[in-house]
N, C-alpha and C positions, 0 to 999 in steps of 0.2 A: 772720766779718764779717757784719754784719746787712744790708748792701746797701740801707740805708734810702733813700738818695738815688736809686740806680738803680731801685729798685722803685716810686718815686713817679712815674716817667715811663711814660705809656701810649702815647706817640707823639711825633712831632717837635714838635707844638705845646706840649707840656709842657716840652720841652727849652728852647724859646725863652724861657720864663719865668724861667730861672735867670740869676743874675748871672754875668758872665764869670769872676769870681774863684772860683766853685764848680766850674768845668769840670775843673780838675786833680783835684779830689776825685772827681768822676764818673768820670774816666778811670781812676783807681786802683781804684775799685770794679768797673768793667767788666772790667779785666784779671783781677782776682782771681776774679770770677764765671766768666769763661771758663775759667780754669785749673782751678777746682774742678768746674765743670759737665761739662767734657769728660773729666776723669780716669777716670770709670767706663765711658765709652762710646767714647772716642777721637774723632778728627776732625782737621780742619786747624787746628791751634792757632797755629803760628808766624806765618802771614800775618795772621791776625786781630789778634794782639797788637801787631803792628807798625803798624796803621792805626787804633788806638783814637782818638787825638787828631784825626787827619784826618777820620774818620767823624763824630765829634762836631762838629767845626768845620763840615763841609758841611751837616749837618742843622740846625745852629744858625743858619746864614746863608740856606740855601735853603728853599723852600716845597714839599717833596715831599708828594704825588705830582705837583703841578702842574709843578714843576721836575723834570727828569729826571737821575738819577744812574745811569750805566752802569758796573758793576764788571766789570773783565776777569777771566775765569776763574770767579770767585765764591769762591775760597778765602779771599779777604780780606774777604768780606761779612758775616762773623759779627757784628761790632759794628753794622753797618747793620741787620741783622735785629733785634737787641736794641732799637735806637733807633726802630724802626718797628712796635712793638707785639707783638713775638714773644718777649719775654723769658721768659714762663712756659712756652713751648713749646721752649725751647732744649735741655732735657734729652732731647728726642726727636729731635734733629737726626741725620739719616742713619739713623734707626731705622725699622723697618717701620711705616708709617702716620704717621710724624712729619714734621718739617721736612726739606726738601731741603738738602743740603750746599752748594748753589749758589743763585744768584738764580733765581727761577722766577716767570714771569708769572702762573701760575694760583694761586700761593701768596699773593701780596700785590700791591696796587695800587702799592706803593712799589718794586716790582721791574719796571721798564719793559722789561727785556730779559733773557732767560735766558742763562746762560753756564755752560759746562763745559770747553770747549776754549779755549786761549789765543789772544790777539792779535786778538780780534773787537771789542773795545769801541769803538775809534775809528771803525770803519766803521759800526757800529750808531748811535753817537751822532751822527755826521755825517748819516746818513740821517734821524734825528729832527730835527736842526737844519734841514735843508732842508725837511722836511715842515712844521715849525713856520712857516718863512718863507712857504711856499706857502699855508699856511692863515691867514696874517696874524696870527699869535700872537706873544707876546713873552716866553715863559718861558725859563729857563736850561736848557742842556743841558751836562752834564759827563761826561766819560769818565775813569775812573781805571784806569791801566794800569801794571803793574809793569815794572821794567827787564828782567826775564827774558822777559816776554811781548813786549817790544819787539824781541827778537831774531827774532820771527816776521815773515816777509816781508809778510804781510797788513797788519800795522800800518803799515809804510812805504808800502804801496799807498794806504792810507787817508789818511795824512799828505800824500802827494803830491797826492791829489785835493782834500782839504779845504783845503790851503794855497794852491791855485790859485784858490780862490773867496774870497768875503768874508762867508760866513755866520758869524754869531757862535756860537762854541762854545769850551769850555774843556777842554783835555786836561791831566790831572794825571799826571805821571810819578812814580810811587811808587818811588823808587830805594832799595832796601834792601840792596844789595850794594856800594855805592860803585863801581859799574862804569863810571860816566860822569863823576861829579864828584869833586873832591878833598874833603877834610874841610870840614864846614860850620863857619864861625866867625861872630863878630859882624859883620865887614865884609861877608861874603857875604849875611847876612840883611838888613843895612842897605841894600845895593845892590838886593836884591830888592824891598824896600818902596819905595825911591826910584823904581826903573824902572817899577813897577806903578802909581805914584801919578799923580794928575791933573796935578800941576805938570810932571812930566817929560814926560808924554804931550802936554800942551798946548804946551809949549815946543818939543817935537820937531815937532808938526804945524805950528806957526807958522813955524818955521825952514824947513820943507819948502816952504810956500807962498811964502816970500820967495825961496828959492834957485831955485825953478822958473822965476822970471823972469830969472835970470842964466845966460847960456850956459855950460854945462859945470860950473857950480858945484854942482848937485845931485849929479852923479856923483862929483865929488871929495869932497863932504861925506859921501856914503854910504860911500865907500871908507875914509875916516878913521874913521867911526863903527864900521864892521865890524872894522877893525883894532884899535881900542881895546876894543870889546866882546869880541873874540876873546881878548884878553889877560886880561880879568878875569872872563869868564863862559864856560861850556862850551857855549853855545847856538847857535854859528854854524851848525851843521847844520840845526837846526830853523828858524832865521831864513831860511836859504837855501831851505827848503821852503815858505816863505810864512807861518810862524807867528811871532807875537810871543813871544819866549822870555823867561821870568821865572824867576829863581832862581839858584842853589839856595837853598831855605829849610828851616829845621829843622822837620820834620814832627811833632815832639813838644813844641814850644814854642808854646802858644796866643798868647803875646804877639807872635810873628812870624807865625804861621799865619793868625790871624783877619784882621788888617788887610790882609795880602797877598791873601788870597782875596777880600776885599771889593773891593779895587782891581781884581783880575782880572775880577770879574763886571761891572764898569762898562765894561770895554773892549769895543770892537766888533771883529768879525773873529775869525779863529782865533787862540787864545792857548794856549801851553803853559807850565804851571807845574811846575817841577822841585822836588819835595819829597824830602828825605832822611829816611828812617826806618830803624829797626833791627828786623829780623825777630825775633820772639820776645821783644821787650822786656818786662821785668817777670818773666820766668821764666828763670833762669840756664841750665838745661839747653837750652832752646830757643834762647837767645842764642848759646851756645857751639857748638851743632851744628844749625844751621838746616835742613840738608838732611834729617836724620833726623826732626826735629820739624815738618817741613812738613805731614805727615799720618801719623798712626800710630794704633794701637789704644789700649786702656786703659793707664793709667800711675799711678804712686804720686805723689801731690801733694807729699809731704814730701821724698822722695829724688829725684824726677824720673825714676826708673827705669821704663821700660816693662815691663808684665807680659808675660813670655815665654809663648809658646804651649806648651801641654802636649804637643802632637804631637811625636813623635821623628823622623818622616820629614822629609826636607829639602823646602824649597819648590821648585816647578818652576823658578822664576827662578834659584835657586842651582844647581840641577842643570844647567840650560842654560849658565850662565856658567862653571862649573867644567869642563864637558865641552868647551866651546869653547876654553877656555884649554889644555886637554890637546891638542886638535887643533892649536892654534897651536904647541905645543911640537914637534909632529911635522911640520908643514907650514908653511913660511915664507910661503906665499901667503895664509894665513888672516888677515883683518883684521876688526875689529868696528866698527860704527857705531851711535851712539845719538843721539836728538834731545832733548837736555836732560834725559835720564832715566838717567844712569849708575847711580844707586842703585836706582831702580825696576826697571830691566831686568836688574840684576845685573852689568852691565859694569864697574862699579867694581872688582869682583873680578878680572875679566879684565885691567883696566888695571894692576893691581899686578904681574902677571907679564909683561905685554906692553905697556908704556906707549906705545911708539912705533908700535904697530899698533892703537890704540884711539882713535877719533875721536868727539868730541861736537860736533855741528854746531849746537847750539842748537835752539830751537823752529822747526825748518825741515825738516819731513818731506819736502817736495818735493825740496829740495836733497839730503837724505840719500839718496833713491832714485837720483837722477841721478849724484850723487857716487859712489855704489856702482857704477853703470854704468861710469863712467870708470875706476874701479879694476879692474873686471872686464875692461874692454877693454885694460888695461895688464898683464893676466896674473895679477891677484890673485883671491882667492876671498872676496869680502866677505859678511859676515853682518850684516844690518840688523835690530837689535832695537828694535821699536817696539810699543807696545800696539795691540791690534787696532783699538780705536776711533780712534786717531790715524793708523793706516795709511790710513784713508779719505782723508786730506788729500793723500796722494801718489798717488792712483789714476791720474791721467793720466800721471805719470812712469813708473809701473810698466808701463803699457801701451806708451807711446811710446818710452821710453828703455831699457827692459829687455826686455819680451816681444817686440816687433817685431824687435829685434836679437838675440834669443835669448842674452842674456848670463847667465853663471852667477852670479847674485846670489841669496842665500838670505835670505828675509824671515822673521824669527822673531817671530811675533805673540803676545806675552804678553797675559794677561787676555782670552783669547778666551772668548766665552760670557758667562754671568752673572758679574758682578763684585761685586754686593752693594750696600754702603752708598752708593756714588757714583751709582747709579741710571742713568737712561736715557742721559745724555751719555757715560758710560764703558762701557756694556755692549757687548761685542764680538759683536754679533748678525748682522753683515752679511758678515763676511770669507769665509765659505764661498761665499756667493752671488756675491760680486764677484771672487773669485780663481779659482774653478773654471771660469769661462767664458772665461778668457784663453788663447789659443793659446800653446803652448810651456811653459805653467806646470804644474809638478807640485805637488800640494797634499797634505800629510800631517797626521794628527792622532793623537797617541799616546794609548794607553789608560792609561799610567802613566809614571813617571819613567824606568824602564828603557828603554821604547820611545822616549822622547824622546832619550835618548843615542844609540840606534841610528839614529834618523832624522837626527840631526845628522851622523853618519858617512855615512849614505846620501846626503845632499845633496852631499857631495864627489865622489860617483861619477856625478852627473848633470851633463851639460854643457849647462846651461840654467837658467832661473829656477825657484826652489823657494820654496814657502811652507809653514811649519810653524806650526800653531796649538796653543797649550797654555794651560791655565787659570791663574787666580789661585789661590793656596793651596798646600798641601802635597801631596806625593805619598803613597804608601801604604807606604813602607818596604820595597819589594821588592828583590830581589837585582839589582844593576846591573852585575855584572861582565861580562856578555856585551855587547860593543860591536861585534859583527859587523854589516855593512850588511844591510839588508833587500833582498829581491827587489822591484824597483820595480813597483808595480801589483798586488802580491799581498796578498789579504786573509788573515786568520787564523781558522781554524775553532776555536771554543771549546767548543761543545756540538753534539751531533747529535740529531736526532729527526725523526719523520715527521708531526708535527702542525702544522707551519708553519715559517716562516723569520723570524727577527729579525735585522736588520742594525743595528749600533750604531756610532756614530762617536765616537772620542776620549774625551772626558770622560764620556760616557754609557755606555760599555762596562761598567764595574763595576756600575752600577745595573741595566743590562739583564741582566747575568749573574745578579744576585741575584733579579730578577723571574723569569727562566727557571727557576732552581733551585727557587724557591718554587712555581711552577706545576707542575713535575714532582713535587715532594714532596707538595703539598697537593691538587692537582687531577688528578694522573695524566696530565697533558698534556706531551708531550715535543716541545720546539721546538728547531730548529737555530739556533745563534747564531754570526754572523760578526762579527768585529772588522774593520771596513772598512780601517783603516790608511791607505789611499790614497783620498782623495776624488777625486783625479784623478791618473793614469788609474784608472778603475774596473776592478775585477777582474770583468769581465763573465762570464768562464767560470765562476767560482765561484758567482756569483749565479744564473746559469741552472741550474747543476748542482744547487743546493739548493732551487730553487723547488718547491713542492708544489701541484700542480693542485687547485683547489678549497679549499685550506687557506690560513690567514691569512699575509699578508706585512706585517711591521711594520718601519718604518725610524725610528730614534731619533737625533736630532742636536740639539746645543745651539747652534742658530742659527735664523735666521728661515726659516719654511717656504717663503715665496715665493722661488723661485730656489735653494732648498736642494738638496742631493744626493738627498734623498728623491724629489723630482720626477723626476729623471733615472732613478733606479732603477725607479720606477713605469712610466715609458715603456719602459724596457728589458724589464721583466717582461711587459708587454702585447705588445710586439713578439715576445717569445719564445713567445707563445701561452698564457701563464698566465692563469688567471681565479680569482677568489676575493676574500675580504674584505681590504681594505687600510687601514692606519693609518699616517699620517705624524705621529709624535710630535715636534713641534718648537715653536719660538716663534711665536706668532700675529702677525698684521699690526697690531701695537700696540707702543708703547714701554713697557718695564717700569717699575714703581715701584722705590723703593729699599727695602732691607732686607737681611737676611743672605742669603748664597747658598742656604742650606738652605730658608729661607722662600720665596724666589722659585722655586726648583726645585719645591717642593711645589705652589705655586699654579699653575705651568705644567704640572703632571703629568709633569715630567721626572725626578723622583726614582724610586727603585725601586718605591715603592708606586703612584705614578701610572702608570708603565710597565706594572706588573702589572695594574692596573685596565683599561688600554686593551687589553691582550692578551686579558683575560678577556671583554671586550665582544665582540671579534671571534670568539673561540672559541664563545661562547654563540650 
């Protein structure tokens, strides 16, 4: 396909010059361009394919960047990027030095708000609407939120706040799972256009003014209206929260979408437009399996088959899920919890074997933590599997509902450390710092998949809260038959030497070992290497025993330096009377860019070569 029409657009102004009859052709070209462009690099394909018409319609009618479009999460913003001048850069999306996979304020003036975590768009858009009104401006503010993101409590907090005021804003509910509305037909689309039209609105306002003068008539009329609308539309909830509800409307039909959007933009006050779309539309593999095609690596355009990794070692996620299922086979107390990520965390595998003990709470990390606390208080042993970056959303609950009560909940933090293409919003760089300072909490980090299995077993021996952090990607193919519990708080000695001490945490142990071996072989410098294993409690006895007065001390961790375990080890060493050169090899006080894990670890000097260089500096 030549993409002649698509490539003729340099921005939203060019789009507005097209006749409405050409928009379906543009949508077809955009879908095919996304499918072909993402095939060699991967990305979030399904969500973007589902909002092609909606994205075109919004930019056709709105005046971005003057008008503000806030996309929730950002997975669905690929068509938006194309329409706002980033077409030629799309082959670089999520690549090192390329476009962000999410909306990014520093990337384009058409991205008014950055997004990577779900359920934030309504809050941000409402803030912009209030700011606009305080500044006496008149532009449009639109939030586009998916039905999945609407399961997040923050979205309802924002609806509750915005619905109680009369600031003009439009919330578009992109419903691609049919989770709220029935199938869309001609009658539903007709009702949406009628309800959003001027005639209906004017008639309703005129009737209200008349009925206000008659005692009791207004309340009676409102009850009748709510009863009738409740029978023909699913918007009673939103109406009760103060929003004018419109829809559902077919999100792939420009004939319905454009006039309905135009009518919505004329309305005052908060309005919610319910749009039905199909995730992955235009690419049958993505339509048939939207969860897998939400985000994935490279794939074959013709067959739709993802290219499989050449690595033979299983992913940490799979190791975790299979081991947890094995533990559940042996212990009826074991239950698993995920926050809308059964596939991403591996718990879909657990659910096959133990469906009655696997709970998906939706995008509700706060609830997941306290729900786990309730299960623990009832005698169960809950394992909460959430990406490190999303665990941040449940921090108060971890403190207040789990740690203060010393409940035996295990938090399994997938994607800890560098995650790669998803960049700053998904990097698990803070969990060491925010978990290790909590009373009653035990924090572990495995050096490989075998140690992850043993740590899961170990957590069942601990009568209190536990956090286990493990990385994205595959293990090393090591023998995993030993599943004996570890001694809580005991580090592992991997190398001995008199020329200094290196302490490595979790994901960085292998690279630190390679650096130490290279140093011994090429430089004749023999360093002791400890695999910390337990970030909390620290193996203080082992650390003191292996400190070499006057010789280097190096701590390597794949987390932020500020508040990291390296700082505590440095204090411990000084208190023990040690003196000598010190290096804390960790992530700096800055958010990382996106790229491959290897590229980012190299830039941060957290790979074997970087660690080797830092040790050599101290030795010199």
